[in-house]
C-alpha positions in Angstrom: 27.4 -15.1 131.4 30.2 -16.4 129.2 33.7 -16.0 130.7 35.0 -14.4 127.6 32.6 -11.8 127.6 33.7 -8.3 128.8 32.5 -6.9 132.0 30.8 -3.4 131.6 30.2 -1.0 134.6 27.2 1.0 135.1 27.8 4.7 134.3 27.1 6.9 137.3 27.6 10.5 137.7 29.0 9.9 141.3 31.9 7.9 139.7 35.0 9.8 138.7 35.6 10.1 135.3 38.6 8.5 133.8 41.2 10.3 132.6 41.7 10.8 128.7 44.0 7.9 126.6 47.4 9.4 126.0 48.6 8.6 122.6 52.2 7.4 121.9 52.2 9.5 119.3 53.8 13.1 119.9 52.2 16.1 118.7 54.0 19.4 118.4 51.9 22.5 119.4 51.3 24.6 116.6 53.0 27.9 116.5 51.0 31.1 117.6 49.4 32.9 114.7 51.0 36.3 114.2 48.8 39.3 114.8 47.0 40.9 111.8 48.8 44.0 111.5 51.2 45.8 113.6 50.0 49.3 112.6 47.1 50.6 114.4 44.0 51.1 112.1 43.7 54.8 113.0 47.2 55.3 111.3 47.2 52.5 108.6 45.6 54.5 106.0 47.2 57.8 105.9 48.8 59.5 102.7 52.2 61.0 102.7 51.4 64.6 103.3 48.9 63.7 106.5 45.6 63.5 104.8 43.2 60.4 105.2 42.5 58.1 102.3 39.1 58.9 100.9 36.2 56.7 101.7 36.3 53.3 99.7 40.2 53.1 99.3 41.6 50.0 99.8 45.0 49.5 101.7 47.9 48.5 99.6 46.6 49.9 96.4 49.0 52.7 94.9 48.1 56.0 96.1 46.7 58.8 93.5 49.2 61.6 93.3 48.2 65.0 93.9 48.5 67.5 90.9 50.7 70.9 90.9 48.7 73.9 91.6 50.3 75.8 88.8 52.1 74.3 85.5 55.8 74.7 84.7 55.4 77.4 82.5 52.5 79.2 84.3 55.0 82.0 85.0 52.1 84.1 86.4 50.4 81.3 88.1 46.6 80.7 88.4 44.1 83.4 88.9 43.6 83.1 92.6 44.0 85.1 95.8 48.0 84.0 95.4 48.2 86.5 92.5 50.2 89.0 94.2 52.6 86.3 95.6 53.0 84.9 91.9 54.0 88.1 90.8 56.7 88.2 93.4 57.8 84.7 92.7 58.2 85.4 88.9 60.2 88.7 89.6 62.3 86.8 92.1 63.1 84.0 89.5 63.7 86.6 86.7 66.0 88.9 88.7 67.4 86.8 91.9 66.8 83.2 91.2 69.4 83.0 94.7 67.0 84.7 96.7 63.9 82.4 95.3 65.8 79.1 95.9 66.8 80.5 99.4 63.2 81.1 100.3 61.8 77.9 98.9 64.3 76.0 101.0 63.3 78.0 104.0 59.9 77.2 103.8 60.6 73.5 103.0 63.0 73.1 105.8 61.8 75.4 108.6 61.2 72.8 111.1 64.4 71.0 110.7 66.8 73.9 109.9 65.5 77.4 110.7 68.6 79.2 109.3 68.5 77.6 105.9 67.7 80.8 103.9 71.2 82.1 104.2 73.0 78.6 103.9 71.1 77.8 100.4 71.4 81.4 99.2 75.1 81.6 99.6 75.8 78.2 98.1 73.4 78.8 95.6 75.3 82.3 94.6 78.7 80.6 94.7 77.7 77.8 92.3 75.9 80.5 90.1 79.1 82.8 89.5 81.2 79.9 89.3 79.0 78.0 86.4 78.9 81.4 84.5 82.6 82.0 84.7 83.4 78.4 83.6 80.6 77.6 81.2 79.0 80.9 80.4 75.7 80.0 81.8 74.2 78.5 84.9 75.4 75.0 84.7 76.3 74.1 88.5 73.5 75.4 90.4 70.6 73.3 88.9 72.5 70.2 90.1 72.5 71.5 93.7 68.9 72.9 93.7 67.1 70.0 92.0 67.1 68.0 95.3 64.4 70.5 96.6 61.9 69.2 94.0 62.3 65.7 94.5 62.2 66.3 98.6 58.6 68.3 97.7 57.3 65.4 95.5 58.0 63.0 98.2 56.4 65.2 101.4 53.3 66.4 99.4 53.0 63.4 97.2 53.1 65.1 94.0 53.0 63.7 90.5 56.4 63.4 88.6 57.1 64.0 85.1 57.1 60.4 84.3 53.9 59.8 85.9 52.3 62.9 84.0 53.6 61.5 80.8 52.4 58.2 81.3 48.9 59.5 82.3 48.7 61.8 79.1 50.2 59.4 76.4 51.2 56.2 78.2 54.7 56.2 77.1 56.3 55.8 80.4 54.5 52.6 81.2 57.8 50.3 81.8 59.0 53.2 84.7 55.8 52.7 86.3 56.0 49.0 87.1 58.6 49.0 90.0 58.5 51.7 92.7 62.5 51.9 93.0 62.8 52.1 89.1 60.2 54.9 89.2 61.7 56.9 92.0 64.9 56.8 90.1 63.2 57.8 86.8 61.4 60.8 88.4 64.6 62.0 90.2 66.4 62.2 86.9 63.3 64.0 85.3 63.8 66.3 88.3 67.4 67.2 87.4 66.5 67.5 83.8 63.8 70.0 84.6 66.3 72.1 86.6 69.0 72.1 84.2 66.6 72.8 80.9 64.1 75.0 82.6 65.6 76.0 85.7 64.0 79.4 86.1 60.5 77.9 85.5 61.2 75.1 87.9 62.0 77.6 90.6 59.1 79.6 89.9 56.7 76.5 90.0 58.1 75.4 93.3 58.0 78.7 94.8 54.2 79.1 93.9 53.6 75.4 95.0 55.3 76.1 98.4 53.4 79.3 99.0 50.1 77.4 98.6 51.1 74.6 101.0 53.6 75.8 103.9 53.4 79.5 105.5 56.4 81.5 105.7 58.3 80.6 108.9 58.1 84.3 110.1 54.4 84.3 110.1 54.1 81.5 112.7 52.1 83.0 115.5 53.8 81.9 119.0 51.7 82.1 122.2 53.2 84.4 124.8 51.8 84.2 128.5 51.8 87.9 129.8 51.5 88.1 133.6 50.3 91.4 134.9 51.2 92.7 138.5 48.3 92.8 140.9 46.4 96.0 141.5 47.3 98.6 144.0 45.7 97.3 147.3 44.4 99.5 149.9 43.5 99.1 153.5 40.2 100.0 154.5 39.5 101.9 158.0 37.8 99.6 160.6 34.6 100.9 162.4 
C-alpha cells in the first residue's frame, strides 16, 4: 500500500459514533412561528348580535346586515302578532314622543342602566320644550335621540340608510369602501333621519326593539321558597 494513500477504518456497530462536524459559520435560530389565531375557533365566526355565521361563510368577508322588521314610514307596523304593540307605539309617538323615547332607551340599556327611562324621558322633555320655545318646532331633541338609532344598528347589525341606498341604486358606493368612512356616513344619516323624520324614526325604533328585546319589567326571576317542616308528633311506644 502506498504511503500517501489514506487509511480507512472498518465500520463496526461497536465503535462509537463520531460527533458531527461543527461548522465555523454561525447560524441563528429562526424565530418561532406565531400561532395561527389567538381567537378560539368556537368564537371566531359570530356576528354582532350573537348569532353564528351561516354554513359556508368565510371569516374575514363583510357580514350581511340584518333588515329592519318594518320600514321608516310603516306607522302601523307589519301585520303580525305585534299588531297591538305597534298601535301603542304609533299612539305614543304621536302624542307623547318623550315617553316612547324613554321606553326605547330603557329596553336598549336595561342591563347597564336600569333607571334609564326617567333620565332619558326628562332630558328629552326639557329639550323638546326648549326647542319649541326657541325655534318653534322640535329641533333640539333629535340631536339627543339619534344616538339610540346608531347604537341599535351596531348592536343588532342592522342595515343603515347608506347601505340601503347602495343596495337599491348603487349611489353610495364610495362611502362603502372604508369601514370608518361608512360608519361616519351612517351616523350622519341617523341624525338626518331624526331631524327630518323624527316621529317616524322613534316609531320604527320602538317597533324594532319590541320584537328583539323584552321589556325589563317582564324578566322573570327565579325565587327560592323555603317551606317550614310539617308538624311532627311523637308516637306512643308499645
